[in-house]
C-alpha positions as CSV (number, residue, x, y, z in Angstrom):
1,M,152.4,25.2,63.6
2,S,154.5,27.8,65.4
3,Q,154.4,31.5,64.5
4,E,158.0,31.3,63.2
5,K,157.0,28.5,60.8
6,S,154.0,30.5,59.6
7,K,156.1,33.5,58.9
8,S,158.7,31.5,57.1
9,A,156.1,29.7,55.1
10,G,155.1,33.1,53.6
11,A,151.8,33.7,55.3
12,S,150.0,36.5,53.5
13,S,148.4,39.5,55.1
14,A,145.0,38.0,54.1
15,D,145.6,35.3,56.7
16,A,146.0,37.8,59.5
17,Q,143.0,38.2,61.9
18,P,141.3,41.6,61.6
19,P,141.3,43.6,64.9
20,N,138.2,43.2,67.0
21,P,135.6,45.9,66.2
22,P,134.8,48.3,69.1
23,M,131.9,47.3,71.3
24,A,128.7,49.0,70.5
25,Q,127.3,51.3,73.2
26,V,123.9,50.1,74.3
27,D,121.8,52.1,76.7
28,V,120.3,49.7,79.2
29,P,118.0,51.5,81.6
30,A,118.6,50.7,85.3
31,F,116.0,51.4,88.0
32,P,116.2,51.4,91.8
33,C,114.1,48.6,93.5
34,I,113.8,49.5,97.1
35,V,112.3,46.6,99.1
36,H,111.2,46.8,102.7
37,L,111.0,43.4,104.2
38,A,109.7,42.0,107.5
39,V,110.3,38.5,109.0
40,K,107.7,37.0,111.3
41,D,107.5,33.3,112.3
42,G,110.0,32.4,109.5
43,V,107.9,34.1,106.8
44,Y,109.6,36.9,104.8
45,R,107.2,39.5,103.5
46,G,108.6,42.1,101.1
47,R,107.1,45.1,99.4
48,V,108.6,47.5,96.9
49,A,108.7,50.8,98.7
50,N,109.2,53.1,95.7
51,L,106.5,51.6,93.4
52,A,103.0,50.7,94.7
53,G,101.4,47.3,94.4
54,I,104.4,44.9,94.3
55,E,104.7,42.4,97.1
56,A,106.0,38.9,97.7
57,V,106.1,36.3,100.5
58,A,108.6,33.5,100.9
59,S,110.4,31.3,103.4
60,S,113.7,33.1,103.0
61,E,115.0,36.5,102.1
62,R,116.7,35.2,99.0
63,E,113.5,33.5,97.8
64,M,111.4,36.6,98.5
65,L,113.8,38.8,96.6
66,G,113.9,36.2,93.8
67,K,110.1,36.6,93.5
68,I,109.8,40.4,93.9
69,V,112.6,41.5,91.6
70,P,111.2,39.8,88.4
71,I,107.7,41.3,89.1
72,F,109.3,44.8,89.5
73,K,111.4,44.3,86.3
74,R,108.4,43.0,84.3
75,T,106.2,45.9,85.5
76,L,108.8,48.5,84.6
77,A,109.6,46.9,81.3
78,E,105.9,47.1,80.3
79,M,105.7,50.7,81.3
80,H,109.0,51.6,79.6
81,Q,107.9,49.8,76.4
82,R,104.6,51.7,76.3
83,G,106.3,55.0,77.1
84,D,104.3,55.4,80.2
85,A,105.6,57.6,83.1
86,I,106.6,55.4,86.0
87,P,104.5,56.3,89.1
88,W,107.4,56.3,91.5
89,I,106.6,56.9,95.2
90,A,108.6,59.9,96.2
91,P,109.8,60.5,98.7
92,V,110.3,56.9,99.5
93,P,108.9,56.2,102.9
94,D,111.2,54.9,105.7
95,P,110.8,51.2,106.6
96,K,108.5,50.4,109.5
97,L,110.1,49.5,112.8
98,D,109.9,45.8,112.0
99,E,111.2,46.1,108.4
100,I,114.6,46.0,106.8
101,K,115.5,48.0,103.7
102,R,117.1,46.4,100.7
103,F,118.3,48.3,97.6
104,I,118.5,46.3,94.3
105,P,119.5,48.1,91.1
106,V,117.5,46.4,88.3
107,H,118.5,46.5,84.6
108,L,115.9,46.0,81.9
């Protein structure tokens, strides 16, 4: 049915759609995941440079980041939920000569 027909048929104001409510503001914490990665003989080894103890190994950079980022996220989510202070490594060390630096913002 066209809008003209609806109006001429006497559509009431109750039939009108209410305006969309405003979007709620939600604070979603974001954290910097700084990964230093090295490639040797087709093996990608990554380590989080700004939080100790998180490492991953894979056969491609994408696969390695796909492993390391969820570990980083899970670790931070657990700390954040408990209210623990995050033991950031600061200042973040420079990558070694054979490493490449990747920066991934991670939202919880």
